[in-house]
N, C-alpha and C positions, 0 to 999 in steps of 0.2 A: 533552601536547606540542602546541604550536601551530606550524603551518607558517608560512613567510614570507608566504604569500598569505591566511592567516586574518585576519579583521578583529580588531583589538585590542580588549581589554576595554572601554576607555572609549567606543569607537564603538558597541558593543553596548548599553551602559548608556544612551546618548543615544537610541538607537533604541527601547529598551523604554519609555523615558519618552514618546516620540512615540506608541507603541502605546497607552499608558495614556490619553493625552490624546484619542485617537480612540475610546476606549471599547471597544477590543479586549478580548475576554473570555478567550481561551485561546491559549497558545503551546505548540508541540511542538518539542523540541530533539532533533535527530537527527544523523547523521554521514554518512560516516565513523563514528567511534565517539566519542560525546559525553564519555565518561569519560577520554579522553586530554587534555582541556583542564584545566589546573591551576586555571583560574578558573571552573570549572563552577558551583560553589555560589555564587560571587559573582554570576554571571549569574542563577541561580535566585532569589536574594534580590532582585535588581532587578526581576524579573518580579513577584514577590510585592508588593514595595513599590509597584508601579504597578497594583495591584488586579486582577491577572490570575491565572488558574490555569495549570498546566503539566503536560505529559506528557514522558516520555523514551523514545526508541527506542535500544536497545543490543544488542550481541551478548552481553552478560552477563559477559564474561571478566574485567573489571576491578572487578567488584563484590566488596567485601570487608566484613568486620565494621565497619571504619572508615566505609565507605559507608553502612551501615545507621545508624550513630550520627549521621553528618552529615545524613542525610535526616530524622532525628527532631528536629532542632533547630528551635526557634521555630515558624514557620508553614509550614515546608517540607513537612511531612507533611500538614497540613490542606489546603493548596492543591494537593496532588498528585492528579491524576486517575488516572494509571496509569504504570507502567513496562513497556514491551513488550520481551521478550527473544526473540531469534531462536534457535529450535531446529530444525535441518534434518535430524535423523536420530535414530534410537533408540539409536545407539551411535556411538563415535568413528569407526569405519571409514566410516560413511555421512556423518555430520555434517561431518567435517573435509575432505571432498572439495569442499565448496562454501563453507566458512568458513575462517577463519585456521587455520594448522597447529596441531595439538594443542590445539584450542580447546574440544572437547566437554566435557571434565571441568571446565574453568574456567567454562564457560557454565552447566552444570548446578549447580555450586556456587553461582554467583551467583543463579540462579533459586531454589534452595532457601533461601538466606539471606533473600531478599525474601519468599518464601512464609511462612517460619517467623516472620518479624518482623511479619507481618500487613500488610505494605505492599501496596497494590493492584498486582498483577502480572498481566500477560497474556503469552501466547506466540503468536508468529507463525511458522508453518511455510511456507516458500517452496518450492512444488513444483518440482522440477528433475530433470534427467536422472539424478542420482545417487540420489535418494530416492523415485522414483516407485513402486518395488517395496517400499518400507519403510513405507508410509503406515499400514498396519494396526499395525505394531509401534510407530510413533510415537504413534498414538492410545492404544494400551495403556499406553505409558510415561507419557504426560501425564495421561490421564484415570483409568486404573486404579491404576497404581503411585504416581503423585504426588498423585492426588486433586484435580487442578485442576478448577474448575467448567467449563472449556471452553478451546478455543484457536481461532485463526483461521488461514486459509490464503489464499495467493495463488499466483502463478506467476512464475517467472523470465522476464523479458521481454528483448528484444534492445535493451537500453540499459544505460548504466553499465558495470560490469565485465563484464557478459555480452557486450558488443561485443568484448571482448578474448578471451574464452574460447569464444564461439560455441556449437557443439553439445556442448561439454563440460558446459554448464549447461542450455541450452534443451531443452525436451522436444519430441519429434516429435508429429505428429498422432495416431499410434497411442498414444503414451504419454499424450497429453492425454485421449483417450477412456478409457483405462484408469484414469487418475487421477480423472476425472469419475465413472465407475462405482464405483470403490472408495470415494471420499469420500462419495458419496450413500448407499451401503450402510452405511458406518460411522456416518454422521450419524443414520440411522434406528436403528441399534443403540444409539447413545449418546444418544438422545432429544434430538436437535438441539443438542448441546453443541459442535458444530463449525460455525464461521461463515465467511462469505466475502463480500466485495463485488466480488471479481474472481478470475479463475483458474478451475480445473476445477470446483470445487464450486459456485461462483456460476453457471457455465455449465450445470451439470447441473440446478440449481434453476430457472434461467431457461427452459431447454428443456422441462422438465417442466411448468412453468406455461403455456408456449405450447401444448403438447399439450392441456392441459385446456381452455384458452380456445378452441382450434380445434374441439375436440370439442363445445363448447357453441355453436358457430357464430359466435364472435367473430372479427372480422378486423381490428379496430382497438383501440388502447389510448390513453388520454389521455397526452399527452406523448411519444408515439412517432410514427414516420413521418419524423423528421428526425434529423440528427446530434446527438442530445440526450443521449448517454450521460454526459457529464461535468457534474455539478452542482457539483463542488468549486469551480470558479472563480467561483461566485456568492457563496461564503461564506468562502473562504480563498485564500491565495497562499503563495509560498515565498520565502525569502531564503537564498541560498547562503553558503558559509563565508566568502567574500570580500566579502560585502555586496551581491552582485548580486541584484536583485529579478527573479523570474520567475513566470509564472502557476502553475507546478507544478514540484516538484523533478525530475519526469520530463521536463520540457521546458526543460532548462537553456540551450538556445540562443536562446530567446525572451526576450531581455533587456528589462526594463522600467526600467532605471536602477540607481543605487546608493543605498543608504540613507545618510543624512547629506548627500547631495549633491542628490538628486532627491526632492521632497516625496512622501511615501508616499500621502497622500490623492489627490493628482493622478494618480499612477501607477495606483492602484487604480481610480479612476473613469474615466480617460480614455485610458490607454495602449493603443495599437493591438495590442500583443502579447496582453494578457489579453482584450481585447475581440474579437480574432479567434477566440479559443476560445469565448467566450460566444456570438458570432454564428453559430456552427455550428448552433445550434438553429433557425436560419432556413433551413437548406439541406435541402430535401426529399430523402429517399433515392431517390425516383423520378427525380431529376435526375441521378443518378450512373449511369455507363455499366453497371457491373456489377450494379446493383440495379434498373434500369429495368423489367425484365420480371418482377421477383420478386412473387409473390402475398402475401408476408409483410411488405412494407415498413411496413404500418400497425401492426405489432407489434414493430418493430425500432428500435434507437436508434444503430446503427452501430459501437459499440465505443469503447474508450478513445482519445482523441485522441493521447496520448503513444505508445501502441502503433502507431497509424496513422502518426504522424510517423516513428517508428523504421523502419517497414517500407517506407514510400513517399516519405518526405521532404516530405510535405505533410499538411495537416489535412483537406482536403475529400475524404475517401475513407472507405470502410467496411472494418472489419477482417474478413478472411475467416475468422479463427480463431473468431469468435463468430457466424458466419452460420448461421441456423436452416435455410435452404434447403439448404446443403451438408451440414448435420447430417442432415436427413431423407433426402437422396440417399444418404448413406453407410449410414444405418440400413436403408433399403429394399434396398440392395445386399447388405449383409452380415447383415441381420436382427439388428442389434446394438442392443438396447434397454437403456437405463440402468436 
């Protein structure tokens, strides 16, 4: 199903041709839910025709045997990097609280169809208020029961649908510490088969690394000391469902123009929206009021700009949820070690 505000097929086909001319190598199709688009495979074929590879992000509920057949046609499977399925609980009671109603069984069926067909499939677990006590069971389901090589994790942030549901989805500070500790222990148990670039596990790994560096007497790291957390805007950008170009899908208000109207190359190179995120790397953490007296600024990068924007309505700030100084203060107070 395509909504009235979704860009029509022909506009996407023109855009994919523009990407090909600019030698873009990879495209990720996400949602909403990508499999609701009746033209999805036409879009995939256009990506392939323009010499690009592709990935899909999905909740898995609409994947059927017909989907597997369609993915195997022509070069669709050859050019497919991965399909990421969201699984947010070890059972329906947990998963369905943060996903579409009655979706767990259908998501699991879609995941198993992909796995059994040998299609490259990954799983993303978004840590949230409903599953923070289910993480061990989720790991057992995915790694022991299903035999997946691994899965990745992140955290529900105060953006998108979470703005509507608030604390029904967002985890508290105590829950974040619990999730960090649990995932770090699980990752050791499962020989590093759980990965993360953001969220509680990434935080646990980051803080453990800083502990080790400080123990060796290091007080600075290359590429740290400024608001340099986001490297994504130097290699990729996002296009929303209606053709709006933005630096990141998590920064939907920072509009760079419309595809088919505004030249992509000009927007990528020169638009103030994406360059304002890139230019954060030039802002020293020591210039920020909350970080000025911190002894660890040489080891810090400030946190995700989208998370900062969601919390403070601006980019030039540091995210307190990833603050090493606050972590140490809490640990010293409660003797809580990961």
